[in-house]
C-alpha positions in Angstrom: 28.4 23.9 -54.9 29.1 25.5 -58.1 31.2 28.6 -58.3 30.2 31.3 -60.7 32.6 31.7 -63.8 34.0 35.1 -63.8 34.6 37.1 -67.0 37.9 38.6 -67.8 38.9 41.0 -65.3 39.2 44.7 -66.2 42.0 46.3 -64.5 42.1 50.1 -63.9 45.1 50.3 -65.8 43.4 48.6 -68.9 40.3 50.8 -68.5 42.2 54.1 -68.7 44.5 52.8 -71.6 41.4 51.9 -73.8 39.3 54.8 -72.7 42.5 57.2 -73.9 42.8 55.4 -76.9 39.1 55.7 -77.8 39.3 59.4 -77.1 42.3 60.0 -79.2 40.6 58.2 -82.2 37.4 60.5 -81.7 39.7 63.4 -81.7 41.5 62.4 -85.0 38.3 61.1 -86.6 36.7 64.9 -86.0 39.8 66.5 -87.1 40.2 64.6 -90.4 37.5 66.6 -92.4 39.1 69.8 -91.5 42.6 68.7 -92.6 41.5 67.2 -95.9 39.1 69.8 -96.8 40.3 71.9 -99.8 41.0 75.4 -99.3 37.8 76.4 -101.7 35.6 75.1 -99.1 36.1 77.9 -97.0 33.0 80.0 -96.7 33.2 83.1 -98.7 32.2 86.6 -98.2 28.9 87.6 -99.8 29.2 90.7 -102.1 27.2 93.7 -100.6 25.8 94.7 -104.1 24.2 91.1 -104.4 22.9 91.0 -100.8 21.1 94.4 -101.5 19.8 93.2 -105.0 18.4 90.3 -103.3 16.7 92.4 -100.6 15.7 95.4 -102.6 15.7 94.2 -106.1 16.5 96.9 -108.7 15.1 99.8 -106.5 17.4 102.8 -106.6 19.0 103.8 -103.2 19.5 107.6 -102.6 22.6 108.3 -100.8 21.1 111.2 -98.8 19.1 112.0 -95.6 21.1 109.2 -93.4 23.9 110.1 -91.0 26.1 107.4 -89.6 28.2 108.2 -86.4 30.7 105.5 -86.0 34.4 105.5 -84.9 37.2 106.1 -87.5 39.2 103.3 -86.0 37.3 100.6 -83.8 40.0 99.3 -81.6 37.7 96.1 -80.9 35.6 94.7 -83.9 33.6 92.9 -81.3 32.0 95.9 -80.0 31.7 98.9 -82.8 29.4 101.6 -81.4 27.0 103.0 -84.2 24.6 105.7 -84.2 22.2 106.2 -87.2 20.0 109.2 -87.8 17.5 110.5 -90.4 16.1 113.7 -91.3 13.2 112.2 -92.9 9.8 112.8 -91.8 7.7 110.7 -89.1 4.4 111.4 -90.1 1.4 108.7 -90.1 1.5 108.9 -94.0 5.0 109.1 -94.5 7.7 107.9 -92.1 10.8 105.6 -92.0 9.7 102.3 -91.8 12.9 100.2 -91.5 16.8 100.7 -90.9 18.7 98.1 -92.4 22.3 97.9 -91.0 25.3 96.2 -93.0 29.1 95.7 -92.3 30.2 94.8 -95.5 33.4 93.0 -94.6 31.5 90.5 -92.6 31.2 86.9 -93.8 27.2 87.7 -93.8 26.9 91.4 -94.2 23.3 91.9 -92.9 23.9 92.8 -89.5 20.3 94.0 -88.3 16.8 95.4 -89.1 15.0 97.8 -87.0 11.3 98.5 -87.6 9.8 101.8 -86.8 6.5 103.5 -86.5 5.5 107.1 -86.8 5.2 106.8 -82.8 8.9 106.6 -82.6 8.8 110.5 -83.5 12.5 110.5 -85.1 14.3 108.0 -87.1 17.2 107.3 -84.7 18.9 104.3 -83.4 22.1 103.3 -81.7 23.7 99.9 -81.3 27.0 98.1 -81.2 27.7 95.8 -84.1 30.5 93.2 -84.7 32.9 93.7 -87.8 35.4 91.1 -88.8 37.7 93.5 -90.6 37.9 96.9 -91.9 35.2 97.7 -94.2 32.1 100.0 -94.6 29.3 100.1 -92.4 26.4 100.5 -94.7 22.7 101.7 -93.8 19.7 101.6 -96.0 16.5 103.2 -94.9 13.2 102.0 -96.0 10.2 104.6 -96.1 6.6 103.7 -96.0 6.1 105.0 -99.5 8.6 102.6 -100.5 11.6 104.9 -101.3 15.2 103.8 -100.2 17.9 106.0 -98.5 21.3 105.0 -97.6 24.7 106.0 -96.4 28.2 104.4 -95.8 31.1 105.0 -93.4 34.6 103.4 -93.6 35.5 101.8 -90.1 39.0 100.5 -89.7 39.2 97.5 -87.3 42.4 96.9 -85.6 41.2 93.7 -83.6 38.6 91.5 -85.4 35.4 90.8 -83.6 34.1 87.9 -85.8 36.8 85.2 -85.3 39.6 87.5 -86.0 
């Protein structure tokens, strides 16, 4: 009778050692790109004026008819409560069509866009936003007639909400 040939025996110790070495190599390989990445490759903040120009073109934003209620000092940038109200009409032929919210200090300043209809009755909205650092909260309202109204309010952030 012929005996079966056995391959090299893999001991428990050898298995653990080779698995640990493979994991270490994967960890180092995953870390290398971040270690050798030049500082200029870090994400840059977008300029709020560029963002507004891209979204609204050269339209003039009248800084009126909008009120922003937000804390002067936000203890936690991850949950900054804001309330936006406007005294603009909400009639079927003239109403606030959209509320756009921006946090100027965020890497991506555009936070939210809220669509409204005359059925809302009043241009008012409350929400919580994330703020990376101390900056302005800016709101731009679009009306059904194409007019833009806005406001800005400074909010000091003591603990960052977007990775800070």
